[in-house]
Each structure stands twice: as structure tokens, then as C-alpha cells.
N, C-alpha and C positions, 0 to 999 in steps of 0.2 A: 266945738265938736270936730272940726277939721284937724285941729292939732292932735287930738286923740287918734283919729284915723291915720294921720301921718306917722305918729309914733308906732302904731300897730304895723304899718307898712315897713318902717325901718326895722322893727323887730323881726318881721318875716324875712326881709332881705338878709339880715345878719344871720338868722337861723339857717337860711338856704346856703349861705357861704360856708358856715361851719359844717353843714352836712356834706357839701362837696369836698371841702378840704379833708374831712374825716374819711370819706370814701376813698380819696386818692391815697392818703397815708396808709389806710388799712390794706388797700390793694397792693401797694408797693411793699408793705411789710409782709403780706402773704407771699408775694413773689420772691422776696429775699429769703424767706424761711422754708420755701418748698423743698422737699427732699424726694428725690427719685430713686428708684431701685437701680441696681447695677445694670449696665447696658442701656440706661435711659438718660436722656438729657431734658432739662426743663425748657419749654418753649413759652416765653413771656406773652407773646401775642395770642396764643391759644389758651394759655394758663393750664397746660397739660404737660405730662411727661411723654416724650416721644422716644420710641426705640431707635437706637443709633443705626442699626442695620435696615430697619423698615420704618420709614417716617410716617406711614399711614397707621401704624399701630400706636395708639395713644391711650394713656390711662391717667387718671387724676392722682395728684400727690395725696397721700393718706396720712401724713404726719399731723399731729394735733394743732400745731401753730398755724398751718395753712388752712385747715378745716375751720378753726375758730375765727380767724380773720375773715374768711368767707361768710361765716354765719353772722358775724357782727355787721359786715357790710350789707347783708340783706336786711338786717334789722334797722339800719339807718335809712335804707332806700324806701321806695314807694310802698312796699308791703309792711313796713314797720313804722318808725317814728314819723317820718315825713308824710305818711299817709293820713295822719291826723290833722295836718295843716288846714285843709278845706273846712273841716268841722270847727276848728278853733276860730277861723276867720268868720264863719257864719254866726257862731255864738257871740263873738266880740262885737260884730257890727249890729246884731240884733239887740244886744244889751245896751249899746250906745243909743240906738233909736228909741228903745223903751225908756231909758233914763231921760232922754231929751223930751219925750212927750209927757212923761210923768212929772218932770220939772215944770212944764208949762201949766199944768193944772193947779199947781200950788201957788 
């Protein structure tokens, strides 16, 4: 039973690493594809377009590549796919315990 729990743990760690790498890649892709209007420059730390003359005037890039990469990033994060991890852990551990006790009765 401990080997199965260890395998589940390795799977969760591998999934977490894939999500983090995916988030970093998608964020960098979004930054690389961001298009700003004339007289605006892209600020990577704020992830917004800043007006050259007035740095306090900021707007979000509206091109489809930037918007799509942002959407996919949120779907990978805690509101999307990664939010299911606690439920998967609970179901897997519960199934292990149930199978362990059901096996003892036979």
C-alpha cells in the first residue's frame, strides 16, 4: 500500500512540475507576442502597455495571442486543472483504504 501512495506522490510532483513549466512557458510566450498601440511600450514586469509620454497610463495588450496565452495560464492555475488535485488525492487515498479493508475480509 505504501508503494501505491509513493507512486501517487511521484505523480503529483511530476504534475506540479509540468504545470509550473507550462505556466512559465505560456507567460513568456504571451510576453513575446504582446502588441501595443503606437506610442505605447510593453512593460514585462507589469504585463501592460505603458504610454511613452505618461508612464502611469497603462492598458492591456489586446492581440489574440496575448489574450489566449493568459486564458490558458489561468486554466492551468488554481482555478483550472490544478484545482482538481486535492479532489484527486482524496479519491485515490480513499480508494486505497477501501481496497485494503475489502481485501482483508476475503
